[in-house]
C-alpha positions as CSV (number, residue, x, y, z in Angstrom):
1,A,16.8,-26.4,-8.6
2,D,14.6,-23.5,-7.7
3,L,16.1,-20.1,-7.2
4,V,15.7,-18.9,-3.6
5,L,15.7,-15.2,-3.1
6,E,16.1,-13.9,0.4
7,L,15.3,-10.2,0.6
8,P,16.3,-8.2,3.7
9,L,12.9,-6.7,3.5
10,T,10.4,-7.3,6.4
11,D,7.7,-4.7,5.5
12,P,5.9,-5.7,2.3
13,A,4.9,-2.1,1.8
14,E,8.6,-1.3,1.1
15,L,8.9,-3.5,-1.9
16,R,7.4,-0.7,-4.1
17,F,10.6,1.2,-3.6
18,L,12.6,-1.4,-5.3
19,V,10.6,-1.3,-8.7
20,T,12.3,1.5,-10.7
21,E,9.2,1.8,-13.0
22,F,7.1,2.9,-9.9
23,E,9.4,5.8,-8.9
24,P,8.0,8.5,-11.2
25,Y,4.4,7.7,-9.8
26,E,5.2,7.6,-6.1
27,G,2.8,9.8,-4.3
28,R,0.4,10.1,-7.2
29,C,-2.0,7.4,-6.1
30,R,-5.1,8.3,-4.1
31,F,-4.0,6.4,-1.0
32,A,-0.6,6.4,0.6
33,P,1.1,4.1,1.0
34,C,-0.3,2.4,-2.2
35,M,1.0,-1.1,-2.7
36,H,-0.2,-0.9,-6.4
37,V,-2.4,-4.0,-6.1
38,S,-6.2,-3.3,-5.6
39,E,-6.3,0.2,-4.3
40,P,-8.7,2.5,-6.2
41,D,-7.1,5.3,-8.3
42,C,-3.7,3.8,-8.3
43,A,-1.3,5.6,-10.6
44,V,0.8,2.6,-11.4
45,K,-1.7,0.0,-12.5
46,P,-2.7,1.8,-15.7
47,L,1.0,1.5,-16.8
48,I,0.8,-2.2,-17.1
49,G,1.4,-3.2,-20.7
50,T,3.0,0.2,-21.6
51,A,5.7,1.6,-19.2
52,L,5.5,-1.5,-17.1
53,S,5.7,-5.0,-18.5
54,P,2.9,-7.4,-17.4
55,E,5.6,-9.9,-16.6
56,R,7.5,-7.6,-14.3
57,Y,4.3,-6.6,-12.6
58,E,3.4,-10.3,-12.1
59,R,6.8,-10.8,-10.5
60,Y,6.3,-7.9,-8.2
61,L,2.9,-9.5,-7.1
62,I,4.6,-12.9,-6.5
63,I,7.3,-11.4,-4.4
64,L,4.8,-9.2,-2.5
65,D,2.6,-12.2,-1.7
66,E,5.8,-14.1,-0.5
67,L,6.8,-11.2,1.8
68,I,3.2,-10.9,3.2
69,E,3.1,-14.7,3.9
70,K,6.6,-14.6,5.5
71,R,5.5,-11.7,7.7
72,K,2.4,-13.5,8.8
73,H,4.5,-16.6,9.8
74,K,7.4,-14.7,11.2
75,Y,6.7,-15.8,14.8
76,D,5.1,-19.2,14.2
């Protein structure tokens, strides 16, 4: 059986606050809010493979995509 995770989050931009590795870098990206995906001069992305495991970042992206999709279809 697949594990189903229901987050009380509705705003995908809020997910970044739940990743503890992102905390020291909050506010250091060029753009705010930065979702740490494809924004230029992101302070978090260079951490992948050092202070942030690639697997943990990949899980962040998966959950972020799920939240974005859920939000798109919220009123369907």
